[in-house]
C-alpha positions as CSV (number, residue, x, y, z in Angstrom):
1,M,-128.9,89.6,91.5
2,N,-130.3,90.1,88.0
3,T,-131.5,93.7,87.8
4,P,-132.5,95.6,84.7
5,T,-130.4,98.5,83.7
6,G,-133.2,100.8,82.7
7,S,-133.3,102.9,79.6
8,R,-132.9,106.3,81.2
9,F,-129.5,108.0,81.5
10,G,-128.5,107.8,85.1
11,Y,-125.5,108.3,87.3
12,H,-124.2,104.8,86.5
13,H,-124.2,105.6,82.8
14,L,-122.3,108.9,83.6
15,L,-119.7,107.0,85.7
16,A,-119.3,104.4,83.0
17,L,-118.7,107.2,80.4
18,V,-116.0,108.6,82.7
19,L,-114.3,105.3,82.8
20,V,-114.5,105.0,79.0
21,L,-112.9,108.4,78.7
22,F,-110.3,107.5,81.3
23,S,-109.3,104.4,79.4
24,F,-108.9,106.5,76.2
25,F,-106.8,109.1,78.0
26,M,-104.5,106.6,79.7
27,T,-103.9,104.8,76.4
28,A,-103.0,108.2,74.8
29,L,-100.6,108.9,77.7
30,V,-98.9,105.5,77.7
31,S,-98.6,105.4,74.0
32,D,-97.0,108.9,73.9
33,R,-94.9,109.0,77.1
34,V,-93.8,105.4,77.4
35,F,-93.8,103.9,73.9
36,E,-93.5,107.2,72.0
37,H,-95.7,105.9,69.2
38,V,-92.9,103.5,68.1
39,P,-93.1,99.7,68.0
40,H,-90.8,98.1,70.6
41,L,-91.4,94.4,69.8
42,E,-90.8,92.4,66.7
43,D,-94.5,91.6,66.6
44,E,-95.5,95.3,66.5
45,V,-93.0,95.9,63.7
46,A,-94.6,93.2,61.6
47,Y,-98.1,94.3,62.4
48,L,-97.3,97.8,61.3
49,F,-95.7,96.6,58.1
50,E,-98.8,94.6,57.2
51,A,-101.1,97.5,58.1
52,K,-99.1,99.9,55.9
53,L,-99.4,97.4,53.0
54,L,-103.1,97.0,53.5
55,A,-103.6,100.8,53.7
56,S,-101.8,101.1,50.4
57,G,-104.1,98.5,48.8
58,H,-101.8,95.4,49.0
59,S,-101.5,92.3,51.1
60,V,-98.5,90.8,49.3
61,I,-95.9,92.6,47.3
62,P,-92.9,91.6,45.2
63,S,-89.7,91.2,47.1
64,P,-87.1,93.9,46.5
65,T,-83.9,92.8,44.8
66,P,-81.8,92.3,46.8
67,A,-84.2,91.4,49.6
68,R,-82.0,90.9,52.7
69,P,-81.0,94.5,53.1
70,F,-84.6,95.4,53.7
71,W,-85.4,92.6,56.1
72,Q,-87.9,93.3,58.9
73,P,-88.8,91.0,61.9
74,F,-91.5,88.5,61.0
75,V,-91.7,89.6,57.4
76,V,-91.1,86.8,54.9
77,D,-89.6,86.8,51.5
78,L,-90.6,83.6,49.6
79,G,-90.8,82.9,45.9
80,G,-90.3,86.5,45.0
81,K,-93.1,87.7,47.3
82,R,-92.9,89.7,50.5
83,F,-95.6,89.5,53.2
84,G,-96.0,89.3,57.0
85,K,-96.5,86.1,58.9
86,Y,-99.6,87.3,60.9
87,P,-103.3,86.8,59.9
88,L,-104.8,90.0,58.5
89,G,-107.4,90.6,61.2
90,W,-105.4,93.0,63.4
91,P,-103.3,94.6,60.6
92,G,-106.5,95.3,58.7
93,T,-107.9,97.1,61.7
94,L,-104.6,98.9,62.4
95,A,-104.6,100.0,58.7
96,I,-107.5,102.4,59.6
97,G,-105.2,104.2,62.0
98,V,-102.3,104.1,59.5
99,A,-104.6,105.7,56.9
100,A,-105.5,108.4,59.5
101,G,-101.8,109.0,60.3
102,Q,-102.3,107.9,64.0
103,P,-102.0,104.2,64.4
104,W,-102.2,104.4,68.2
105,L,-105.8,105.7,68.0
106,V,-107.1,102.3,67.1
107,N,-106.2,100.6,70.4
108,A,-107.2,103.7,72.3
109,L,-110.8,103.5,70.8
110,L,-111.1,99.7,71.1
111,G,-109.8,99.7,74.7
112,A,-112.4,102.4,75.6
113,L,-115.2,100.5,73.9
114,T,-114.2,97.3,75.8
115,V,-114.8,99.1,79.1
116,A,-118.3,100.0,77.8
117,L,-119.0,96.4,76.8
118,V,-117.9,95.1,80.2
119,Y,-120.2,97.6,81.9
120,R,-123.1,96.6,79.7
121,L,-122.7,92.9,80.0
122,G,-122.2,93.0,83.8
123,S,-125.2,95.2,84.2
124,E,-127.5,92.8,82.3
125,V,-126.2,89.5,83.5
126,F,-125.8,90.5,87.2
127,N,-126.7,94.1,88.1
128,V,-125.7,97.6,87.4
129,D,-123.2,97.8,90.3
130,T,-121.5,94.7,89.1
131,G,-121.2,96.2,85.6
132,M,-119.8,99.5,87.0
133,I,-117.2,97.8,89.2
134,A,-116.1,95.4,86.4
135,A,-115.7,98.4,84.1
136,A,-113.5,100.1,86.7
137,L,-111.4,97.0,87.2
138,T,-111.0,96.8,83.4
139,A,-110.1,100.4,82.9
140,F,-107.5,100.5,85.7
141,S,-106.0,97.0,84.9
142,P,-102.2,97.3,84.4
143,M,-102.5,94.7,81.6
144,A,-105.0,96.9,79.8
145,L,-103.1,100.1,80.4
146,L,-99.9,98.5,79.1
147,L,-101.3,96.6,76.0
148,N,-103.7,99.4,75.0
149,G,-100.7,101.7,74.6
150,T,-98.9,99.4,72.2
151,L,-99.5,98.4,68.6
152,M,-100.2,94.7,69.6
153,G,-103.4,93.0,68.5
154,H,-104.5,91.9,72.0
155,T,-106.7,94.9,72.7
156,A,-108.6,94.4,69.5
157,A,-108.9,90.6,70.3
158,L,-110.3,91.5,73.8
159,F,-112.8,93.9,72.3
160,S,-114.1,91.5,69.6
161,S,-114.2,88.7,72.2
162,M,-116.3,90.8,74.6
163,L,-118.5,91.9,71.7
164,F,-119.0,88.2,70.8
165,I,-119.9,87.3,74.4
166,Y,-122.3,90.2,74.7
167,A,-123.9,89.4,71.4
168,Y,-124.4,85.8,72.4
169,W,-126.0,87.0,75.7
170,R,-128.4,89.1,73.6
171,I,-129.2,86.0,71.4
172,E,-130.3,84.2,74.5
173,R,-132.5,87.1,75.5
174,G,-134.6,86.5,72.4
175,K,-135.1,90.1,71.2
176,Y,-133.5,90.7,67.7
177,R,-131.7,87.4,68.1
178,L,-131.0,87.1,64.3
179,R,-129.3,90.5,64.2
180,W,-127.3,89.6,67.3
181,G,-126.4,86.3,65.6
182,I,-124.8,88.2,62.8
183,V,-123.0,90.5,65.2
184,A,-121.7,87.5,67.2
185,G,-120.4,85.8,64.1
186,L,-118.6,88.9,62.9
187,A,-117.1,89.5,66.3
188,L,-115.9,85.9,66.7
189,G,-114.5,85.9,63.2
190,M,-112.5,89.1,64.0
191,T,-111.0,87.4,67.0
192,L,-110.1,84.3,65.0
193,I,-108.4,86.2,62.2
194,N,-106.6,88.3,64.7
195,R,-105.5,85.7,67.3
196,P,-106.6,82.3,66.2
197,L,-105.6,80.3,69.3
198,A,-107.3,82.9,71.6
199,G,-110.4,82.9,69.3
200,V,-110.7,79.1,69.6
201,A,-110.3,79.3,73.4
202,V,-113.0,82.0,73.7
203,A,-115.4,80.2,71.3
204,A,-115.0,76.7,72.8
205,P,-117.3,77.2,75.9
206,F,-120.0,78.8,73.8
207,I,-119.8,76.0,71.2
208,A,-120.4,73.5,73.9
209,W,-123.2,75.6,75.5
210,S,-124.8,76.0,72.1
211,G,-124.9,72.2,71.9
212,V,-126.5,72.1,75.3
213,R,-129.2,74.6,74.2
214,L,-129.9,72.7,71.0
215,L,-130.3,69.4,72.9
216,Q,-132.6,71.1,75.4
217,A,-134.7,72.5,72.6
218,F,-134.8,69.1,70.9
219,L,-136.0,67.4,74.1
220,V,-138.7,70.0,74.5
221,D,-140.0,69.3,71.0
222,W,-139.6,65.6,71.4
223,K,-141.6,65.6,74.6
224,Q,-144.4,67.7,73.0
225,R,-144.5,65.5,69.9
226,N,-144.7,62.2,71.8
227,S,-147.0,63.3,74.6
228,V,-150.3,61.4,74.4
229,E,-152.2,64.2,76.1
230,V,-151.0,66.9,73.6
231,T,-154.0,68.5,72.0
232,T,-152.3,71.6,70.8
233,S,-149.2,72.4,68.9
234,P,-146.3,74.9,69.1
235,P,-146.6,78.3,67.6
236,S,-146.6,78.7,63.9
237,P,-143.4,79.4,62.0
238,L,-144.4,83.1,61.6
239,S,-144.3,83.6,65.4
240,V,-141.1,81.6,65.6
241,Y,-139.3,84.0,63.3
242,R,-140.8,87.2,64.5
243,E,-138.1,89.5,65.8
244,G,-138.4,90.3,69.5
245,E,-140.2,87.0,70.5
246,Q,-139.0,84.9,73.4
247,T,-138.4,81.2,73.1
248,P,-141.7,79.5,72.5
249,E,-142.5,77.3,75.5
250,T,-146.3,77.6,75.8
251,P,-148.3,75.8,73.1
252,V,-151.2,77.6,71.5
253,S,-154.3,76.1,70.0
254,Q,-153.7,74.8,66.5
255,P,-154.9,71.9,64.3
256,Q,-153.4,68.5,65.0
257,S,-151.6,68.4,61.6
258,R,-148.2,70.0,62.0
259,T,-145.4,70.8,59.6
260,L,-141.8,69.8,60.3
261,M,-141.1,73.4,61.3
262,Q,-143.9,73.4,63.7
263,T,-142.9,70.1,65.1
264,Y,-139.4,71.3,65.9
265,S,-140.2,74.9,66.6
266,S,-138.1,75.2,69.7
267,L,-135.1,73.6,68.0
268,I,-135.4,75.8,64.9
269,Y,-135.9,78.9,67.0
270,T,-132.7,78.1,68.9
271,L,-130.8,77.1,65.8
272,T,-131.4,80.0,63.4
273,P,-129.3,82.7,65.1
274,L,-126.5,80.1,65.7
275,V,-126.5,79.2,62.0
276,L,-126.1,82.9,61.2
277,L,-123.3,83.1,63.8
278,G,-121.5,80.2,62.2
279,I,-121.9,81.5,58.6
280,F,-120.5,85.0,59.3
281,T,-117.7,83.5,61.4
282,L,-116.7,81.3,58.5
283,I,-116.9,84.2,56.0
284,L,-114.3,86.1,58.0
285,V,-112.2,83.1,58.9
286,S,-111.9,82.4,55.1
287,V,-109.6,85.4,55.0
288,I,-106.8,83.2,56.6
289,P,-106.5,80.6,53.8
290,A,-107.1,83.2,51.2
291,Y,-104.1,85.2,52.5
292,Q,-102.0,82.1,52.8
293,Y,-102.8,81.2,49.2
294,A,-102.0,84.8,48.0
295,A,-98.6,84.6,49.9
296,T,-97.5,81.1,49.1
297,G,-99.8,79.5,46.5
298,D,-101.0,77.0,49.1
299,S,-104.0,77.9,51.3
300,R,-102.9,75.3,53.9
301,T,-99.4,76.8,54.5
302,N,-98.9,78.0,58.1
303,L,-97.1,81.3,57.7
304,Y,-95.7,81.2,61.2
305,L,-93.6,78.2,60.3
306,L,-91.9,80.2,57.6
307,V,-90.2,82.2,60.3
308,W,-89.7,79.6,63.0
309,S,-90.3,76.0,61.9
310,Y,-91.1,75.1,65.5
311,D,-93.7,77.9,66.2
312,R,-96.8,75.7,66.6
313,I,-98.9,74.2,69.3
314,G,-98.5,70.6,70.4
315,F,-96.1,68.2,72.1
316,G,-92.9,66.5,71.1
317,E,-90.0,67.3,68.9
318,G,-90.6,70.2,66.4
319,Y,-93.1,71.9,68.8
320,G,-91.1,74.7,70.4
321,A,-87.4,75.4,70.1
322,H,-86.4,72.4,72.2
323,G,-89.5,70.2,72.1
324,H,-92.6,70.8,74.2
325,T,-94.2,68.7,76.9
326,I,-97.0,69.1,79.4
327,E,-94.4,69.4,82.1
328,K,-93.0,72.5,80.4
329,G,-96.5,73.8,79.7
330,I,-97.6,73.5,83.4
331,R,-94.3,75.1,84.6
332,Q,-94.7,78.0,82.1
333,T,-98.3,78.5,83.1
334,R,-97.4,78.7,86.8
335,W,-94.8,81.3,86.0
336,D,-97.2,83.4,83.9
337,L,-100.1,83.1,86.4
338,S,-97.8,84.4,89.2
339,M,-97.5,87.5,87.1
340,T,-101.1,87.6,86.2
341,A,-101.9,87.6,89.9
342,S,-100.3,91.1,90.1
343,D,-100.8,92.5,86.6
344,L,-104.5,91.8,86.4
345,F,-105.6,94.6,88.7
346,G,-102.3,95.7,90.2
347,W,-102.9,94.2,93.6
348,Q,-100.0,92.7,95.4
349,T,-98.3,92.8,98.8
350,G,-95.0,94.7,99.0
351,S,-93.9,97.7,97.0
352,M,-92.4,98.1,93.6
353,F,-90.2,100.9,94.8
354,G,-86.8,100.6,96.5
355,A,-85.2,102.9,99.1
356,D,-84.4,105.5,96.5
357,N,-88.1,105.7,95.4
358,Q,-87.2,104.0,92.1
359,I,-88.3,100.6,91.0
360,D,-86.5,97.8,92.8
361,P,-83.6,96.6,90.6
362,K,-84.6,93.0,91.0
363,L,-88.1,93.7,89.8
364,K,-86.8,95.8,87.0
365,D,-84.5,93.1,85.8
366,H,-87.3,90.5,85.9
367,L,-89.7,92.7,83.9
368,L,-87.1,93.3,81.3
369,N,-85.2,90.1,81.1
370,Q,-86.7,87.2,83.0
371,G,-89.8,85.0,82.6
372,D,-90.1,82.8,85.7
373,Y,-91.9,83.4,89.0
374,W,-93.1,86.9,89.8
375,P,-92.1,88.7,91.9
376,P,-88.5,87.5,92.4
377,S,-88.2,88.9,95.9
378,P,-89.7,86.2,98.2
379,S,-90.8,88.5,101.1
380,F,-90.5,91.9,102.6
381,G,-90.1,93.1,106.1
382,V,-92.8,94.8,108.2
383,T,-92.1,96.4,111.6
384,L,-94.9,95.8,114.1
385,P,-95.9,98.3,116.8
386,T,-94.0,96.2,119.3
387,G,-90.8,96.8,117.5
388,N,-90.5,93.3,116.2
389,S,-90.0,92.6,112.4
390,I,-91.8,89.9,110.4
391,E,-91.4,88.7,106.9
392,I,-94.6,88.7,104.7
393,P,-94.7,86.8,101.4
394,F,-94.5,89.1,98.4
395,I,-97.3,87.8,96.1
396,G,-100.0,89.1,93.7
397,L,-103.5,89.4,95.1
398,S,-105.6,90.2,92.0
399,W,-107.3,86.8,92.2
400,V,-108.5,87.4,95.8
401,L,-112.1,88.3,94.8
402,L,-112.5,85.5,92.3
403,P,-113.5,82.7,94.7
404,F,-116.1,84.9,96.4
405,G,-117.4,85.9,92.9
406,L,-117.9,82.2,92.0
407,L,-119.5,81.5,95.4
408,L,-122.1,84.2,94.8
409,G,-122.5,83.6,91.1
410,F,-123.2,79.9,91.5
411,K,-125.6,80.7,94.3
412,H,-127.1,77.5,95.9
413,K,-125.2,75.3,93.4
414,W,-121.8,76.6,94.5
415,W,-120.8,73.3,96.2
416,W,-121.1,71.4,92.9
417,W,-118.6,73.7,91.2
418,A,-116.4,73.7,94.2
419,V,-116.1,69.9,94.1
420,W,-115.4,70.1,90.3
421,L,-112.7,72.7,90.7
422,A,-111.1,70.9,93.6
423,F,-111.0,67.7,91.6
424,G,-109.2,69.5,88.7
425,G,-106.8,71.1,91.1
426,L,-106.0,67.8,92.7
427,L,-105.3,66.2,89.3
428,L,-103.0,69.1,88.4
429,I,-101.0,68.7,91.7
430,E,-100.8,64.9,91.2
431,T,-99.5,65.4,87.6
432,T,-96.6,67.6,88.8
433,G,-95.7,64.8,91.2
434,L,-95.3,62.2,88.5
435,P,-91.9,61.0,87.3
436,S,-90.2,63.4,84.8
437,A,-90.0,60.6,82.2
438,T,-93.8,60.3,82.3
439,I,-94.8,64.0,82.1
440,S,-92.2,64.6,79.5
441,D,-93.6,62.0,77.2
442,P,-95.5,63.6,74.2
443,T,-98.1,60.8,74.2
444,F,-98.9,61.4,77.9
445,S,-99.0,65.1,77.2
446,L,-101.7,64.6,74.6
447,A,-103.6,62.3,76.8
448,W,-103.4,64.8,79.6
449,M,-104.9,67.5,77.4
450,G,-107.6,65.1,76.4
451,G,-108.4,64.7,80.1
452,Y,-108.5,68.5,80.5
453,V,-111.1,68.7,77.8
454,V,-113.2,66.1,79.4
455,W,-112.9,67.9,82.8
456,M,-114.0,71.1,81.1
457,A,-117.0,69.3,79.5
458,I,-118.4,67.9,82.8
459,P,-120.2,71.2,83.8
460,F,-122.1,71.3,80.5
461,L,-123.6,67.9,81.3
462,F,-124.7,69.4,84.6
463,L,-126.3,72.2,82.7
464,V,-128.2,69.8,80.4
465,F,-130.2,68.1,83.1
466,L,-130.5,70.5,86.0
467,K,-131.3,73.7,83.9
468,P,-129.9,76.3,86.4
469,D,-130.8,79.9,86.0
470,R,-129.1,82.4,83.7
471,Q,-126.8,83.8,86.4
472,I,-125.4,80.4,87.3
473,T,-125.0,79.5,83.6
474,W,-123.2,82.8,82.7
475,T,-121.0,82.7,85.8
476,W,-119.9,79.3,84.4
477,L,-119.4,80.6,80.9
478,L,-117.2,83.4,82.1
479,L,-115.2,81.0,84.2
480,A,-115.0,78.7,81.3
481,V,-113.5,81.4,79.0
482,I,-110.7,81.9,81.6
483,L,-110.0,78.2,82.0
484,S,-110.2,77.6,78.3
485,L,-107.6,80.3,77.5
486,I,-105.2,79.1,80.3
487,G,-105.7,75.4,79.3
488,L,-105.2,75.8,75.6
489,H,-102.0,77.7,76.2
490,F,-100.6,74.6,77.9
491,T,-100.0,73.4,74.4
492,Y,-97.9,76.4,73.3
493,W,-94.2,76.3,73.9
494,I,-93.6,79.8,75.2
495,G,-95.1,82.1,77.8
496,S,-95.4,85.8,77.9
497,Q,-94.4,88.3,80.6
498,R,-92.6,91.2,78.8
499,Y,-95.8,92.9,77.7
500,S,-97.7,91.3,80.6
501,T,-99.1,87.8,80.4
502,R,-100.8,88.8,77.2
503,Y,-101.9,85.3,76.2
504,Y,-104.5,85.5,78.9
505,F,-105.6,89.1,78.1
506,E,-108.7,88.1,76.2
507,A,-110.0,86.8,79.6
508,L,-109.7,90.2,81.3
509,G,-113.4,91.0,81.0
510,A,-114.4,87.7,82.4
511,F,-111.9,88.1,85.3
512,A,-113.3,91.6,86.0
513,L,-117.0,90.6,85.9
514,I,-116.6,87.6,88.3
515,S,-114.4,89.7,90.7
516,A,-117.0,92.5,90.7
517,V,-119.8,90.3,91.9
518,P,-118.7,90.1,95.6
519,L,-118.2,93.9,95.8
520,A,-121.6,94.5,94.3
521,W,-123.0,92.1,97.0
522,L,-121.2,94.1,99.6
523,M,-122.8,97.3,98.4
524,K,-126.2,95.7,98.8
525,H,-125.5,95.0,102.4
526,T,-123.4,98.0,103.5
527,G,-124.4,100.7,101.0
528,R,-122.8,101.9,97.8
529,L,-120.8,104.9,98.9
530,P,-118.3,103.1,101.3
531,V,-117.5,100.4,98.7
532,Y,-117.1,102.9,95.9
533,I,-114.8,105.0,98.0
534,V,-112.6,102.0,98.8
535,L,-112.6,100.9,95.2
536,V,-111.6,104.3,93.9
537,A,-108.8,104.6,96.5
538,M,-107.5,101.1,95.7
539,S,-107.6,101.9,91.9
540,I,-105.7,105.2,92.3
541,Y,-103.2,103.6,94.6
542,S,-102.5,100.7,92.3
543,L,-102.2,103.1,89.4
544,Y,-99.4,104.9,91.2
545,A,-97.8,102.1,93.2
546,Y,-98.0,99.3,90.6
547,S,-99.1,100.3,87.1
548,Q,-96.8,103.3,86.8
549,P,-93.5,101.6,87.6
550,R,-94.6,98.4,85.9
551,I,-95.2,100.2,82.6
552,D,-92.5,102.8,82.8
553,V,-89.8,100.2,83.0
554,L,-90.6,99.5,79.3
555,Y,-89.6,103.0,78.3
556,R,-87.3,102.6,75.3
557,F,-87.3,98.9,75.7
558,N,-85.2,97.0,73.2
559,W,-83.2,100.3,72.8
560,I,-86.0,101.6,70.5
561,S,-86.6,105.4,70.5
562,P,-87.4,108.2,68.1
563,Q,-84.0,109.8,68.8
564,L,-82.4,108.0,65.9
565,V,-85.0,109.2,63.5
566,E,-84.6,112.8,64.8
567,A,-80.8,112.5,64.3
568,V,-81.4,111.4,60.7
569,E,-83.8,114.3,60.2
570,Q,-81.2,116.8,61.4
571,R,-78.8,115.5,58.8
572,R,-81.4,115.5,56.1
573,E,-81.0,118.1,53.3
574,P,-84.1,120.3,52.6
575,D,-86.7,118.6,50.3
576,R,-84.6,115.5,49.8
577,K,-85.5,111.9,50.5
578,V,-82.9,109.9,52.5
579,L,-81.3,106.5,52.2
580,V,-79.7,105.4,55.5
581,L,-77.1,102.8,54.7
582,V,-76.1,100.7,57.7
583,S,-72.9,98.7,57.4
584,G,-71.8,95.8,59.6
585,Q,-71.7,92.0,59.9
586,D,-73.4,91.1,63.2
587,V,-76.3,93.5,62.9
588,R,-79.7,93.1,64.6
589,W,-82.9,94.9,63.9
590,R,-82.8,96.8,67.2
591,A,-79.7,98.7,66.1
592,Y,-81.9,100.7,63.7
593,G,-85.4,99.6,64.6
594,S,-87.0,103.0,64.7
595,L,-85.7,103.7,61.1
596,T,-87.2,100.3,60.0
597,V,-90.6,101.5,61.2
598,K,-90.2,104.7,59.1
599,T,-89.4,102.7,56.0
600,S,-92.4,102.1,53.8
601,P,-93.0,98.5,52.7
602,L,-93.0,99.9,49.1
603,L,-89.7,101.6,49.8
604,D,-91.1,105.0,48.8
605,S,-91.1,106.8,52.1
606,D,-89.0,109.9,52.9
607,I,-86.7,107.7,55.0
608,V,-85.6,104.3,53.8
609,V,-83.0,102.3,55.8
610,A,-81.0,99.4,54.2
611,W,-78.4,97.1,55.6
612,D,-75.2,96.6,53.6
613,T,-74.6,93.0,54.5
614,G,-71.1,93.1,53.1
615,A,-71.9,90.5,50.4
616,N,-70.4,91.1,47.0
617,G,-72.3,93.8,45.0
618,V,-75.0,94.5,47.7
619,R,-73.9,98.0,48.4
620,D,-73.9,99.0,44.7
621,S,-77.3,97.3,44.2
622,I,-78.8,99.3,47.0
623,L,-77.4,102.6,45.7
624,K,-78.7,101.9,42.2
625,M,-82.2,101.5,43.6
626,F,-82.1,105.0,45.1
627,P,-80.0,107.1,42.8
628,D,-81.5,110.5,43.7
629,R,-81.5,110.1,47.5
630,Q,-79.2,111.7,50.0
631,V,-77.2,108.9,51.6
632,I,-76.5,108.9,55.3
633,E,-73.9,106.3,56.4
634,M,-74.1,104.3,59.7
635,T,-72.1,101.4,61.2
636,A,-73.7,98.9,63.5
637,A,-72.8,95.9,65.6
638,A,-75.3,93.8,67.5
639,N,-77.9,96.3,68.9
640,K,-75.8,99.4,68.7
641,S,-75.4,101.8,65.7
642,C,-73.3,104.9,65.1
643,F,-73.1,107.6,62.5
644,V,-70.0,107.5,60.2
645,D,-69.8,111.3,60.0
646,K,-69.7,111.4,63.8
647,P,-68.5,108.0,65.3
648,S,-69.1,109.2,68.8
649,E,-72.8,109.6,68.2
650,C,-74.3,106.2,68.9
651,Y,-77.6,104.7,69.7
652,G,-78.8,101.4,71.1
653,E,-77.5,98.8,73.5
654,G,-75.2,100.2,76.2
655,V,-76.1,103.8,75.4
656,D,-78.2,105.3,78.2
657,A,-78.2,108.6,76.4
658,V,-76.8,109.8,73.1
659,V,-73.0,109.6,73.2
660,T,-71.6,112.8,71.7
661,Q,-68.2,113.0,73.3
662,G,-65.0,111.2,72.7
């Protein structure tokens, strides 16, 4: 299936460009119409806080006095310092958008570039049709449409992960391998300092594959060195390091006396770009301990634990809010995969819409409040031509092309991988049938994860000795990225569904590439036009029938909207900065979240919001900090806030629209 893409600009390139522009346009649309350029999750608030700090030239600042009135989600005050809990990878990237005055642009650009990378990788590893189809699946993916429109770091992590994978592919091709080694290192480093757990999961299969390649190179050199009949030696070091050369496998005539570099030429040739990859990865990863040292004075401090002491991977007490076990990990994974099966490409049986052409209330409640199996409705009725009605299971179908993609990608070796996958599936089923006392035991949980690692390592042993071609190898590597991401998140205590199953998002490109393989094969046997027509029709239908209601339900999620900011602006006197003083006891950040976003970390923005906690002297301290500002008073309780000058004008929980009567 391996077909060169060619250097000339053809219609495939034009279609890929259209998909890139489509991705950018849809991000702009979702960001504006659904999320209104305002963070809706605590994570986004913290990311934006850190990005603003970095854009102003700071990573850590002194805590204000008092600090509690200016608290923001996932922002820490410790030892007189204020900082965010997240690594600086994504905030540093987002800071570019902050400096430009348009933070949403960063994800829009990175999402579009990811589509281009998926196209390029698919075209080179498989063929140009596979690249095109995979790019379309990525561009139309509901997961991508949703997350690209937010200020979350997953889009950047997907981009840097795909860049790393593509750069590694180019290293193997041989041409400019040293340059690509540097690119791969920088890309992997960016993933690790953005989403460390995802970065480890993406890197793990390639670390193992690098070990296989080095072992193979060593065996080649060892065989040549110890062969009695060898009368020639490998190429000289100059040819080994010449940019653009392929791996030296054919010896050339040279004297019998060989240097160490000549003796191990294949090993050194393979090793040098990997060394560069590792060096540049470590350079970027060093940002994490440096930031932790700047924040706390100890480079080993896990900043996540300063917010929630249980926010870490592992099993037993202290891991997760109520302790974590492999039983919980498997259950949470099954829940999240049920949603991934729909969110990945928007393919599922049934309809998201009820009888009134609005999203079904059960589905809406699940998307906003629940986190178990998706969808909650077990089936839907279909009336046959005979007049009889049958119930059809209501399930996601985005995985349906994956088995066929693996079958074609593994070619004549498919049976080996089928046995391996079946063995893993059987072990998973058997695990769920064990007594609860066993699978809830932390020691068993750790042993089970060790077994998962061994199971994942078995195919690499297969690759060492049988040396399959590049398509089989890269089909496995793409599958390994998916399984590594899913497997590593067994160890994390919480799942994700609100902003899609975002912990698996870095595997979207791998999912799309494998799923595109059978459609490209079908094109080869039936012609391109019919398949492309069906693909376009399915993509447009899923955009309307699934993606739109799936994403629209998050409009003003968490009761966050720019309306509160607009109401403050209406009360603001000309050319005066404003202090919004919120009074109340049980006050949560959602009550005035959009004002929090408008507040600069340095407290020098036009609008600053502060919470009068009611503690002795807090109100006077706040007012002394801003003596020249216009003060606008609000009261708040839980997630709802109201203006003191007009108590009937309220925002937040329980307020569908602004309440102005009463």
